[in-house]
Structures are given as structure tokens and as C-alpha cells.
N, C-alpha and C positions, 0 to 999 in steps of 0.2 A: 504494500500500500504506500502511496506517495501523498504527502500533504499537499493540499491545493493552494496554500498561501504561505507566505513567510511567517514563521512563528517567532514571536518576540519572547525572550526568556530573561528573567531576573535570576542571577546565579550568585549565591553568597557561600563561598567556600571558607568555613570557619575552622578554627583549631579543634573545636569539639564536635560540631555537626555541620553538614552541608545542607543548605536550604535552597530550594529553587521553586520558581513559580512561572507558569507560562500563560500566554493569552488564550490558550485553549481551555482554560479553567482548571487545569491540573496543578497541584503543588505537592512537593515531596520534602521530607526531612529525614536524614539518615546520618549515622555516625561517620565522621571523617577518618575512617580507618581502612587500611589496605593490608592484605597478607597473602603470601603465596598459597595457592590452593593445594590441598593434598587429598588423597583418596581417603574417604571415611569408611572404615571397615565394617561398622555396624550401625544400623538404624532400626530402632524398634518399630515394628508394624502394629502398634496398639493405639486405637483411637484416631482422632483427627490429627494430621501432621501439624506441628508447631509452625506458625508463620513467622519467618525471620525477615526483618527489614534490611535487605541487602540483596546483592546479586553476584553472579560469577561473570568475569570478563576474560576472554581469551586473547591475550596480547601476543602479537607475533614476536616481539623482542624479549619480553620478560616471562612468557608462558602464561599459564592460567592463574588469575588472582581473584581472591574474594574481596568484596567491597562492602562496607557498612557493618551492621551488626553481625553478619555472617563472618567477617574477619575477626571481630572481637570474640565471638563464641568459639569458633573452630580454628583460628590461627594459632600456630605454634608459639609458645612464649618466647619473646625476644624477636619474633619475626613480624609482629604487628606494628605498622608504622602509620604516622599521620602527617599532616602538613607542617607541623611544628618541627619535624625532623629535616625539612627541606633546606637546601642551600640556595635555591633560586626558584623563581616562580615557574620555570619550565621543567621542574622535577616531574618524573612520571607520575608521582602521587597526585599532583594537581590534575594531570590528564585523566587518570583513572576516575577521580571523583567527578570531574566534569562529564566524562562519558557515562558514568552511572546515572547522573542527573538527567542527561539527555534521554537515555534509554527509559527511565521511569516516567518522564514527562511525555514521551512519544510512544506509548505501547502499541505494538502491532505495526508500526511504520517501518518501511524498508528504506525510504529516502525522504529526507526533510531538509528544507532551507530555513535557517534560523538567523536571528540577530540577537546578540547577547549584550546585556548590561551587567557588569560585575564590579566588584570592589576589591581593594587591598587595604590592609591595616595601614594606619598613618605612617608607621615606621618603615613600611615597604612600598609606599606610594611612588617612590622614585623608579620602581620597576614597572610602572603602568604601561609604558609603550611595549616593553618586552612581553608582558602578559597578553596584551592585545594581539601582538604578532603571533604568539604561540597558539592562541585560540582560533585565529582566522584560518580559513581554508577547509579542506576536506578531512573529516574524521570518519574512519571506518571502524565500527564498533561490532565486535563479534561476541554474541551471547549464546547461551545454551539454546540450540534449536533454530536460531535465525540470526541475521545480521542487519545492522542499521547503518546507513551512510548519512552523515549530517554535514551539510554545506553551511559553514558559518560565514555569512556574507558581510557582517559588520560587527564590531565590538566597541563598546564604550566602557572605560574603566574610571570609577570615581572613588574618592576616599570612602572606606567602608561605612562609617557611621552616617554619611550623608544620605544613605538610603532611608534611614529611619525618619529623618526630617521630610524627605520627599513623600513618604507614606502618609504623612499628616497633611500635606498641602496640595496634593494632586488627587483628582477623582479617578474613577475607573477608566476614563478615556484619556488620562494624562493631562487634563485641564486644571488650571489653578482654581481652588475652591474659594468661594466668596468669604467663608468663615476664617480663612487662613491669613487675612491681611496682616495681623500683628506679627505672625511668624515670618511672613514674607518680607515685611519692611523693617522688622526689629533686629536686635542683636540676640542671636539664639545659640546656645551651646548644646552639644549632643554628647551624652555619656553612653557608650556602647560597651556593656560589661559582658565579656565573653568567657570562654573556658579558662584560658591562661593569661589573657591580657585585658586591660580596659583601654579602649580608644576614646580620645576626646578631641572634638573639633569645635571651632568657633565659626559662625556664619553671620555676616552682617549684610542685610539686604540681599540675601541668597549668594553672597560672595564668600567663598571659602578663604579663611584667614590662616595661611600656613604657619605664621609665626606664633599663633596662639592655639596650635593644635599639637597633639602628641599622644604618647602611649605610656602606660605603666604596667609593669610585670605583676599585676594582681588581677585575679579573676575568680571564677567559680571554683577552680581547682585549689586555689589557696584556702577558700572556706572549707572545702571538702577535706583537705589534708588536716586542717585544724580540728574539724568535727570528728574525723576518724580517731585522732589521738585522744580527744576528750572521752569518746565512747569506750575506747579500749582501756584508758587509764582509770577512769572513774566508774565505769559500769561493766567492764569485761565483755563488751559487745563489739562484734565486728560487722560492719556494713560495707558492701561494695560501693565504689565511687558513684556508679550510675544510680544506685538506690538512694544514696544521700542527696544526689542532685534532685531527684523527685521529692524527697522529704523536705528539702529547702524550699521548693516551690509551693508545696502544700502547707508547710508550717509545722509539721509534726512527724514523729516516727514512733515505732513500737519498741519498748524495752520490757522484757519479762511479761509480755502479754498486755501491757498497759500503754496507752497513748501518752507520749510526752511531747509537750509543746516546745519547739526549739527556742522560743523567746526566753523561757525560763532555764532551758538546758545549756545554752551556749552563747548568750548575749555577750558575756565578757570576752569570749574568744572571737566572735564575729564583728564586734564593734570596731576593733582595730583595723579590720579590712575596710570597712566603710570610712573610717577616719583617714586611712591612707589614700583612698580615692578622693575624698574631700580635699585633703591637703594638696594633692597634685592639681585638682580642679582650681583651687584658689591661687595656685602658683601661675596657672595659665590665664585665668580669667578674673576680672573684677566682678564677682558674682552679683553684687547688689545692683549692677547696671544692666543685667541680662533680662530680656523680655521673658524668656522661658529656658528651662533646661530639659531637654528631651531625654528620657531614659529608655534605653532599648537593649536588646540582647537577652538571652535566657538568664544570664547572671543578674540582670536588673530586676527580674521577677523574683529570683531566689533571694536576693538581698533587699527586697523592697522595704521590709520593716526597719532596716538599719539605714537605708539611704533616704527614704522619704522625709524623715525628720531633719535631715541635714541640708536639704535643698528645698526652700519654700516655693520656688517657681517650678518645681518638678511636674512634668506631665509625662504620662506613659504612652508610648506608641502602641496602637492597637495590635494585639497579637505580637508582643514585643520580640519573641524569639524569631518570628518570620519578617519582622519589620523591614530589615535591610533588603531582603529579596523582593518583597512587595514594592518597596520604593524604587528599586532598580527597574522592575517591570514597568511601573507607571512612568518612569522617566523615559524608558525606551518607547513607550506608546506616544509620549509627548514629542520625542525627537523624530520618530519614524512614521507616526500615524497609526490609527487603528485599522486593521484589515477586516 
């Protein structure tokens, strides 16, 4: 099957998760993990098969690889890698994650023409041209049972947190919303709290201010590492990192059969993380002069109780974890039009 029009895609390759959304109405989110595929000797044929959020890619250079949760669950210890391990944006990991996103957004297609808007962390934005050239052109994606050829005809690369702001000021056709006047004309900061880093940008009248933008090596993983130590030292309980990420978002976890609220369990440990983010934000910005501070990323949701009280102008991007990808898509529709 060949798509009849050029598909616009917003692609956000994060350290923790890859998020993508297309103008065909599909959106995906999966772990940014890749591992060499190996033969699985035994699979229990009991009940319904467990659905795993990931897929298998057959790479002509590297061999067969697992992507997403499949890599995390089945990958050999030490062989599972993510974008944080990369030395450059053209690392094969970036390619595998992009290919997996294309395949999930275009199920059943054999040939598709696409335009992509994506982002880079502030610290990597100097590599924007290199990334655009890497993504442009023909991508032949070999999957189990079929293949997909994607012709990437155009690529725009923006600072990653910019997507969250765009998700607030553009409508579903990429047009400026009437209610966004203050955000469009004002001085707005964006805090994008990811798995390992927090990206911060300043935008004045929609102009990106490079000198007042930056990154800090603090994110959800910092909170998770501290939580794991607290639980082990104080309660002799071990939780996996992905389980604690869910617990942070919902605000509680179970210890000895009882729900424990995280506010009472770990406030003293998580407050320093919010304080570190606030300190860097105040170094970059004169916070009292800001029209708004947009909070985005899965980490912003996880740390919401600790961040909200520190930033009076804080507003949360809708579906904060997907905000960048959605903003990228809307920006693409604004640049290239709605098909």
C-alpha cells in the first residue's frame, strides 16, 4: 500500500522515550532502547500473548535489532543501548528509533512520502543541520513479514522544548490561536524535564533566545535513583526504575500491601531536585518578568508537586509527555500546509 499524500510527522527522540505523532491521526510512544536480537528458546503457549510495545528491525549493516520495550525485556544485559550513549546525532541508534516510529505510524504501508519536524536538546542544537541531512532521503525499513520504504522529503529541526510552546499556541491546522496572544507576544520560558536532563529555553515574541537557554544534568532518572535508595535503605523494598516512574506520576506506591503517598515518603529527597532546576532557571532567567513558564516532558508531570510551588507562572502543556511531538507536528502543518 502506498500513501496518497505526504505525511507530516512530529518526531521527538528523547533519552527515555521516543514520541511521534502524524497527521494521519496516529501517535506512538515507546522506550528509546535498542538491543541486538537473539533467538528466544522458549515461549509459553498459555493464555493470550503479552503485548510488548516495540518491534524487530532487520538492519543490513548491524543485523536484527529489537527496539523499544522488546529491547528492555529481552536484550542481553550490557547490550541494551539508548540515545544517551551516542557520540553524534547520526549514530545508528537514532536511525533505529526513527525507523521504528515511522513503521508504527504507517502500519501496512509499503511506500510513504513524509516531512519531519524534530528537535534536539539545547546542548546538541549545534548538530541541527547534521541531523536534518541524516534524516533526509530514502529509508528502507525491513520488518518481520514486510518492508516499508519512507521518502523523507523535508526536515525541520528546532530546539526540543520549543515544541511544547508550539503545542499551546497552534491549533490542529497549525494556525495561531486567538487565546495565545500573551504567549505569542510575551517573554515565555519553557522547562522540559526529561529522563536524564532538563532543557530550558527563553522565547521573546516567539524569538528563541540562545543566550538564555541551556540544559542541566537533572531529570526523572535523578529522582528515581534517589527514590530507589530511600526505599531500599528505609523500607527494604526494591522497585524497578520504570515502576517508580509510574509511581511518581500517580503520586503513590505500595509498601507491604499499603499505599504510601510519595509526598510524605520522599519530599526531603525530591525537593533538592526541584531546587536544582529552580536554581538553574533563575540563573538563566529573570523569573519575575516572565509572562509564563511552560512545563513539559514526562518529568514535569512526575515532579509536579515539587515544581508547581516554585514557579507561580507555571502552566502545563496538555499531555505534557507528548507535548514536544505534538508541537512539532503542528509546526510542520503551519510550514507545509494541511493535506
